[in-house]
Structure formats: C-alpha cells, structure tokens
C-alpha positions in Angstrom: 4.6 -6.2 -17.1 3.3 -3.7 -14.7 -0.4 -2.0 -15.8 -0.9 1.5 -16.8 -3.2 3.4 -14.9 -6.6 3.5 -16.3 -5.4 0.7 -18.2 -8.6 -2.1 -18.0 -10.8 -0.6 -15.3 -7.7 0.0 -13.1 -7.7 3.7 -11.7 -4.7 5.3 -9.3 -6.3 3.9 -6.2 -6.8 0.5 -6.6 -3.3 0.2 -8.5 -1.7 -3.0 -6.5 -2.8 -1.6 -3.2 -1.7 -3.6 0.0 -4.4 -4.8 2.5 -4.6 -7.0 5.6 -7.6 -9.0 7.5 -8.0 -10.8 10.8 -7.4 -11.5 14.2 -3.8 -9.7 16.0 -2.5 -13.0 17.6 -3.2 -15.7 15.5 -0.7 -17.0 12.5 1.0 -14.5 10.5 0.5 -15.7 7.4 1.4 -13.0 4.1 0.2 -13.3 0.7 2.2 -12.3 -1.7 0.8 -11.3 -5.6 2.6 -10.6 -8.8 -0.2 -8.4 -11.0 0.1 -7.7 -15.6 -3.9 -5.8 -15.0 -5.1 -6.4 -11.5 -6.9 -9.8 -11.5 -4.6 -11.3 -9.7 -5.0 -9.1 -6.8 -8.5 -10.3 -6.1 -7.4 -13.3 -6.2 -5.2 -13.0 -3.7 -7.8 -11.1 -1.6 -9.8 -13.9 -1.2 -7.3 -15.8 -0.9 -6.2 -13.8 2.3 -9.7 -14.0 2.8 -10.0 -18.0 4.1 -7.3 -17.6 5.7 -8.5 -14.6 8.1 -11.9 -16.5 8.9 -10.0 -19.6 9.7 -8.5 -16.7 12.4 -5.0 -15.7 11.4 -4.0 -12.5 11.0 -2.9 -11.7 7.2 -1.2 -9.3 4.8 -2.2 -9.2 0.9 0.7 -7.3 -0.6 1.9 -6.7 -4.0 5.3 -8.7 -4.6 7.9 -5.3 -5.0 6.3 -3.8 -1.9 7.7 -6.5 0.2 10.6 -6.0 2.4 10.8 -9.1 3.8 9.3 -12.5 5.2 10.7 -13.2 8.9 7.9 -12.3 10.8 5.7 -14.2 9.0 4.3 -18.0 10.2 3.5 -19.0 6.2 4.0 -17.2 3.1 1.9 -18.2 -0.4 3.0 -16.4 -3.9 0.7 -16.1 -7.1 1.0 -14.6 -10.4 -0.6 -14.0 -12.9 -0.5 -16.4 -15.7 -0.6 -16.4 -20.1 
C-alpha cells in the first residue's frame, strides 16, 4: 500500500525521496527500500550513512525508482513489516 500525501506527517517534499552520499571511487552500494508510510525510508537512510561513513558511494532509493542494479557492487533491500 502506498502512502497518501499528507498522511502521518508525509508531505510531497519527503514522500519516498532518493538520496546519495559518499566518495566517488569507493564501493558503489544501493540501499533500496519499500515503505507504506515512510518509516522504512529513515531506516534505509541510516543504513546508507553507515556505508558512507565506511567510504562507500551509496544511493538510497525507493524500490519503484530503481531501473537496474548492474552498476552496483552490492545491493541491500529492506521493507516494512506488519
């Protein structure tokens, strides 16, 4: 179930946004997430930051925004549970 704009503090500006961090030239890692209300996005960003702090180049993306994984050295996938 996809969250609706305005639901549980979710706004159009932060609804499943993508982000990147880290140094170019490090291992390239994709942290992909699926979320119903946005909480899993925060966990994905925290996991991505750990990899960035270790020197990796990290993309954090909502699962529906991913078009391929061939350019990554590693992929981490997370989703909400009920």
